[in-house]
N, CA, C and O atoms as a Tinker XYZ file with bonds, in Angstrom:
   252  protein
     1  N    -36.723000   65.618000   39.343000    73     2
     2  CA   -35.980000   66.783000   39.761000    64     1     3
     3  C    -36.495000   68.048000   39.074000    63     2     4     5
     4  O    -36.506000   69.112000   39.693000    81     3
     5  N    -36.912000   67.961000   37.834000    73     3     6
     6  CA   -37.377000   69.129000   37.105000    64     5     7
     7  C    -38.896000   69.100000   36.974000    63     6     8     9
     8  O    -39.434000   68.323000   36.186000    81     7
     9  N    -39.580000   69.926000   37.728000    73     7    10
    10  CA   -41.049000   69.931000   37.675000    64     9    11
    11  C    -41.562000   70.750000   36.486000    63    10    12    13
    12  O    -42.132000   71.826000   36.666000    81    11
    13  N    -41.355000   70.229000   35.273000    73    11    14
    14  CA   -41.727000   70.985000   34.078000    64    13    15
    15  C    -43.230000   71.222000   33.982000    63    14    16    17
    16  O    -43.656000   72.292000   33.546000    81    15
    17  N    -44.039000   70.246000   34.379000    73    15    18
    18  CA   -45.471000   70.449000   34.311000    64    17    19
    19  C    -45.876000   71.629000   35.193000    63    18    20    21
    20  O    -46.772000   72.402000   34.854000    81    19
    21  N    -45.198000   71.748000   36.328000    73    19    22
    22  CA   -45.432000   72.858000   37.236000    64    21    23
    23  C    -45.178000   74.186000   36.533000    63    22    24    25
    24  O    -45.926000   75.146000   36.718000    81    23
    25  N    -44.122000   74.237000   35.728000    73    23    26
    26  CA   -43.724000   75.472000   35.067000    64    25    27
    27  C    -44.524000   75.701000   33.781000    63    26    28    29
    28  O    -44.944000   76.827000   33.513000    81    27
    29  N    -44.738000   74.665000   32.993000    73    27    30
    30  CA   -45.364000   74.800000   31.682000    64    29    31
    31  C    -46.785000   74.269000   31.650000    63    30    32    33
    32  O    -47.204000   73.711000   30.636000    81    31
    33  N    -47.532000   74.423000   32.723000    73    31    34
    34  CA   -48.862000   73.829000   32.769000    64    33    35
    35  C    -49.793000   74.390000   31.688000    63    34    36    37
    36  O    -50.751000   73.725000   31.296000    81    35
    37  N    -49.521000   75.592000   31.210000    73    35    38
    38  CA   -50.401000   76.160000   30.185000    64    37    39
    39  C    -50.283000   75.425000   28.852000    63    38    40    41
    40  O    -51.149000   75.578000   27.991000    81    39
    41  N    -49.226000   74.628000   28.663000    73    39    42
    42  CA   -49.045000   73.888000   27.416000    64    41    43
    43  C    -49.610000   72.471000   27.492000    63    42    44    45
    44  O    -49.552000   71.731000   26.509000    81    43
    45  N    -50.145000   72.091000   28.626000    73    43    46
    46  CA   -50.599000   70.724000   28.828000    64    45    47
    47  C    -52.112000   70.595000   28.734000    63    46    48    49
    48  O    -52.682000   69.661000   29.298000    81    47
    49  N    -52.766000   71.497000   28.045000    73    47    50
    50  CA   -54.201000   71.417000   27.869000    64    49    51
    51  C    -55.002000   72.018000   29.015000    63    50    52    53
    52  O    -56.231000   71.949000   29.014000    81    51
    53  N    -54.326000   72.600000   29.982000    73    51    54
    54  CA   -55.034000   73.245000   31.070000    64    53    55
    55  C    -55.389000   74.665000   30.642000    63    54    56    57
    56  O    -54.934000   75.144000   29.603000    81    55
    57  N    -56.197000   75.321000   31.447000    73    55    58
    58  CA   -56.600000   76.669000   31.046000    64    57    59
    59  C    -55.395000   77.604000   31.073000    63    58    60    61
    60  O    -54.494000   77.428000   31.894000    81    59
    61  N    -55.370000   78.592000   30.185000    73    59    62
    62  CA   -54.221000   79.492000   30.062000    64    61    63
    63  C    -53.971000   80.268000   31.364000    63    62    64    65
    64  O    -54.897000   80.557000   32.123000    81    63
    65  N    -52.714000   80.590000   31.595000    73    63    66
    66  CA   -52.352000   81.382000   32.759000    64    65    67
    67  C    -51.728000   82.681000   32.289000    63    66    68    69
    68  O    -51.232000   82.775000   31.167000    81    67
    69  N    -51.756000   83.680000   33.153000    73    67    70
    70  CA   -51.228000   84.993000   32.779000    64    69    71
    71  C    -49.698000   84.957000   32.726000    63    70    72    73
    72  O    -49.056000   84.054000   33.263000    81    71
    73  N    -49.150000   85.953000   32.072000    73    71    74
    74  CA   -47.691000   86.084000   31.979000    64    73    75
    75  C    -47.089000   86.199000   33.374000    63    74    76    77
    76  O    -46.056000   85.595000   33.661000    81    75
    77  N    -47.736000   86.974000   34.238000    73    75    78
    78  CA   -47.240000   87.150000   35.595000    64    77    79
    79  C    -47.206000   85.812000   36.341000    63    78    80    81
    80  O    -46.241000   85.521000   37.048000    81    79
    81  N    -48.244000   85.011000   36.186000    73    79    82
    82  CA   -48.288000   83.700000   36.847000    64    81    83
    83  C    -47.188000   82.800000   36.316000    63    82    84    85
    84  O    -46.534000   82.101000   37.090000    81    83
    85  N    -46.974000   82.805000   34.992000    73    83    86
    86  CA   -45.900000   81.997000   34.405000    64    85    87
    87  C    -44.544000   82.427000   34.939000    63    86    88    89
    88  O    -43.703000   81.584000   35.248000    81    87
    89  N    -44.322000   83.750000   35.051000    73    87    90
    90  CA   -43.045000   84.244000   35.559000    64    89    91
    91  C    -42.861000   83.887000   37.036000    63    90    92    93
    92  O    -41.752000   83.565000   37.464000    81    91
    93  N    -43.930000   83.944000   37.803000    73    91    94
    94  CA   -43.854000   83.562000   39.214000    64    93    95
    95  C    -43.506000   82.084000   39.348000    63    94    96    97
    96  O    -42.697000   81.708000   40.196000    81    95
    97  N    -44.116000   81.248000   38.511000    73    95    98
    98  CA   -43.810000   79.817000   38.527000    64    97    99
    99  C    -42.373000   79.568000   38.103000    63    98   100   101
   100  O    -41.678000   78.739000   38.690000    81    99
   101  N    -41.932000   80.292000   37.081000    73    99   102
   102  CA   -40.558000   80.142000   36.610000    64   101   103
   103  C    -39.582000   80.544000   37.708000    63   102   104   105
   104  O    -38.582000   79.862000   37.928000    81   103
   105  N    -39.865000   81.647000   38.400000    73   103   106
   106  CA   -39.011000   82.104000   39.485000    64   105   107
   107  C    -38.955000   81.077000   40.608000    63   106   108   109
   108  O    -37.880000   80.794000   41.137000    81   107
   109  N    -40.095000   80.521000   40.973000    73   107   110
   110  CA   -40.141000   79.497000   42.021000    64   109   111
   111  C    -39.333000   78.263000   41.603000    63   110   112   113
   112  O    -38.597000   77.687000   42.403000    81   111
   113  N    -39.486000   77.877000   40.348000    73   111   114
   114  CA   -38.742000   76.734000   39.804000    64   113   115
   115  C    -37.236000   76.981000   39.855000    63   114   116   117
   116  O    -36.480000   76.115000   40.296000    81   115
   117  N    -36.796000   78.157000   39.405000    73   115   118
   118  CA   -35.378000   78.477000   39.383000    64   117   119
   119  C    -34.796000   78.545000   40.793000    63   118   120   121
   120  O    -33.665000   78.116000   41.022000    81   119
   121  N    -35.570000   79.084000   41.737000    73   119   122
   122  CA   -35.105000   79.138000   43.123000    64   121   123
   123  C    -34.986000   77.736000   43.708000    63   122   124   125
   124  O    -34.065000   77.454000   44.475000    81   123
   125  N    -35.918000   76.858000   43.344000    73   123   126
   126  CA   -35.848000   75.470000   43.806000    64   125   127
   127  C    -34.601000   74.798000   43.260000    63   126   128   129
   128  O    -33.909000   74.082000   43.984000    81   127
   129  N    -34.310000   75.028000   41.978000    73   127   130
   130  CA   -33.104000   74.458000   41.367000    64   129   131
   131  C    -31.854000   75.002000   42.050000    63   130   132   133
   132  O    -30.921000   74.247000   42.323000    81   131
   133  N    -31.826000   76.305000   42.328000    73   131   134
   134  CA   -30.673000   76.911000   42.992000    64   133   135
   135  C    -30.464000   76.297000   44.377000    63   134   136   137
   136  O    -29.340000   75.969000   44.758000    81   135
   137  N    -31.560000   76.146000   45.125000    73   135   138
   138  CA   -31.453000   75.565000   46.462000    64   137   139
   139  C    -30.919000   74.135000   46.395000    63   138   140   141
   140  O    -30.108000   73.722000   47.224000    81   139
   141  N    -31.385000   73.391000   45.399000    73   139   142
   142  CA   -30.906000   72.009000   45.227000    64   141   143
   143  C    -29.412000   71.994000   44.907000    63   142   144   145
   144  O    -28.661000   71.186000   45.454000    81   143
   145  N    -28.991000   72.882000   44.029000    73   143   146
   146  CA   -27.577000   72.944000   43.660000    64   145   147
   147  C    -26.720000   73.399000   44.839000    63   146   148   149
   148  O    -25.606000   72.909000   45.022000    81   147
   149  N    -27.239000   74.340000   45.645000    73   147   150
   150  CA   -26.498000   74.784000   46.821000    64   149   151
   151  C    -26.306000   73.628000   47.800000    63   150   152   153
   152  O    -25.245000   73.495000   48.409000    81   151
   153  N    -27.329000   72.799000   47.948000    73   151   154
   154  CA   -27.238000   71.642000   48.835000    64   153   155
   155  C    -26.186000   70.664000   48.331000    63   154   156   157
   156  O    -25.377000   70.156000   49.107000    81   155
   157  N    -26.203000   70.404000   47.036000    73   155   158
   158  CA   -25.215000   69.488000   46.453000    64   157   159
   159  C    -23.805000   70.054000   46.585000    63   158   160   161
   160  O    -22.862000   69.318000   46.878000    81   159
   161  N    -23.660000   71.359000   46.369000    73   159   162
   162  CA   -22.355000   71.996000   46.481000    64   161   163
   163  C    -21.847000   71.925000   47.921000    63   162   164   165
   164  O    -20.659000   71.690000   48.144000    81   163
   165  N    -22.717000   72.124000   48.880000    73   163   166
   166  CA   -22.310000   72.023000   50.286000    64   165   167
   167  C    -21.826000   70.613000   50.596000    63   166   168   169
   168  O    -20.849000   70.436000   51.323000    81   167
   169  N    -22.498000   69.622000   50.055000    73   167   170
   170  CA   -22.067000   68.238000   50.250000    64   169   171
   171  C    -20.707000   67.974000   49.632000    63   170   172   173
   172  O    -19.860000   67.319000   50.238000    81   171
   173  N    -20.501000   68.481000   48.435000    73   171   174
   174  CA   -19.196000   68.313000   47.777000    64   173   175
   175  C    -18.091000   69.013000   48.554000    63   174   176   177
   176  O    -17.005000   68.460000   48.731000    81   175
   177  N    -18.365000   70.219000   49.016000    73   175   178
   178  CA   -17.368000   70.950000   49.796000    64   177   179
   179  C    -17.015000   70.204000   51.079000    63   178   180   181
   180  O    -15.850000   70.163000   51.475000    81   179
   181  N    -18.012000   69.619000   51.726000    73   179   182
   182  CA   -17.760000   68.849000   52.945000    64   181   183
   183  C    -16.914000   67.615000   52.634000    63   182   184   185
   184  O    -16.001000   67.281000   53.389000    81   183
   185  N    -17.213000   66.941000   51.533000    73   183   186
   186  CA   -16.444000   65.760000   51.151000    64   185   187
   187  C    -14.999000   66.132000   50.826000    63   186   188   189
   188  O    -14.074000   65.423000   51.221000    81   187
   189  N    -14.801000   67.222000   50.122000    73   187   190
   190  CA   -13.448000   67.689000   49.783000    64   189   191
   191  C    -12.687000   68.025000   51.062000    63   190   192   193
   192  O    -11.526000   67.646000   51.217000    81   191
   193  N    -13.335000   68.731000   51.966000    73   191   194
   194  CA   -12.706000   69.096000   53.231000    64   193   195
   195  C    -12.309000   67.853000   54.027000    63   194   196   197
   196  O    -11.234000   67.796000   54.625000    81   195
   197  N    -13.186000   66.876000   54.021000    73   195   198
   198  CA   -12.922000   65.631000   54.745000    64   197   199
   199  C    -11.698000   64.907000   54.175000    63   198   200   201
   200  O    -10.846000   64.443000   54.933000    81   199
   201  N    -11.609000   64.809000   52.861000    73   199   202
   202  CA   -10.475000   64.142000   52.226000    64   201   203
   203  C     -9.191000   64.927000   52.478000    63   202   204   205
   204  O     -8.147000   64.335000   52.752000    81   203
   205  N     -9.260000   66.256000   52.388000    73   203   206
   206  CA    -8.076000   67.068000   52.666000    64   205   207
   207  C     -7.607000   66.877000   54.110000    63   206   208   209
   208  O     -6.407000   66.796000   54.372000    81   207
   209  N     -8.552000   66.805000   55.034000    73   207   210
   210  CA    -8.209000   66.590000   56.441000    64   209   211
   211  C     -7.547000   65.224000   56.630000    63   210   212   213
   212  O     -6.565000   65.103000   57.362000    81   211
   213  N     -8.082000   64.206000   55.974000    73   211   214
   214  CA    -7.495000   62.878000   56.073000    64   213   215
   215  C     -6.079000   62.856000   55.512000    63   214   216   217
   216  O     -5.191000   62.221000   56.079000    81   215
   217  N     -5.870000   63.555000   54.388000    73   215   218
   218  CA    -4.533000   63.619000   53.797000    64   217   219
   219  C     -3.558000   64.330000   54.724000    63   218   220   221
   220  O     -2.420000   63.888000   54.881000    81   219
   221  N     -3.982000   65.410000   55.331000    73   219   222
   222  CA    -3.079000   66.146000   56.228000    64   221   223
   223  C     -2.773000   65.318000   57.483000    63   222   224   225
   224  O     -1.662000   65.397000   58.007000    81   223
   225  N     -3.722000   64.537000   57.966000    73   223   226
   226  CA    -3.469000   63.668000   59.119000    64   225   227
   227  C     -2.475000   62.572000   58.750000    63   226   228   229
   228  O     -1.623000   62.216000   59.564000    81   227
   229  N     -2.570000   62.033000   57.541000    73   227   230
   230  CA    -1.617000   61.021000   57.097000    64   229   231
   231  C     -0.218000   61.608000   56.982000    63   230   232   233
   232  O      0.764000   60.939000   57.302000    81   231
   233  N     -0.120000   62.864000   56.523000    73   231   234
   234  CA     1.177000   63.510000   56.420000    64   233   235
   235  C      1.808000   63.690000   57.798000    63   234   236   237
   236  O      3.020000   63.534000   57.949000    81   235
   237  N      1.006000   64.015000   58.795000    73   235   238
   238  CA     1.518000   64.214000   60.146000    64   237   239
   239  C      1.972000   62.892000   60.751000    63   238   240   241
   240  O      3.015000   62.836000   61.401000    81   239
   241  N      1.202000   61.827000   60.545000    73   239   242
   242  CA     1.566000   60.546000   61.119000    64   241   243
   243  C      2.763000   59.916000   60.417000    63   242   244   245
   244  O      3.489000   59.140000   61.039000    81   243
   245  N      2.989000   60.218000   59.163000    73   243   246
   246  CA     4.124000   59.652000   58.434000    64   245   247
   247  C      5.407000   60.430000   58.679000    63   246   248   249
   248  O      6.503000   59.919000   58.451000    81   247
   249  N      5.272000   61.657000   59.142000    73   247   250
   250  CA     6.472000   62.490000   59.343000    64   249   251
   251  C      7.205000   62.174000   60.615000    63   250   252
   252  O      8.226000   62.795000   60.910000    81   251
C-alpha cells in the first residue's frame, strides 16, 4: 500500500534526485493515499447506509 521506494528512491543507492523531483513524487504519493482513503470511506458510507436502510425497513415491518 505504501510505495516508499517510489518516494525515497534517493536513499536506496540510486542516483540523487532534485528537490523538485522529490516533492513531485511526494505529492503523487500523497494523492494516491488520499484517493485510496476516499475509496475506503465511500465503501464505509455505503455499508452504513445499507445497515440504516435495513433497520428502518425492520421498524416499518414490525410496526
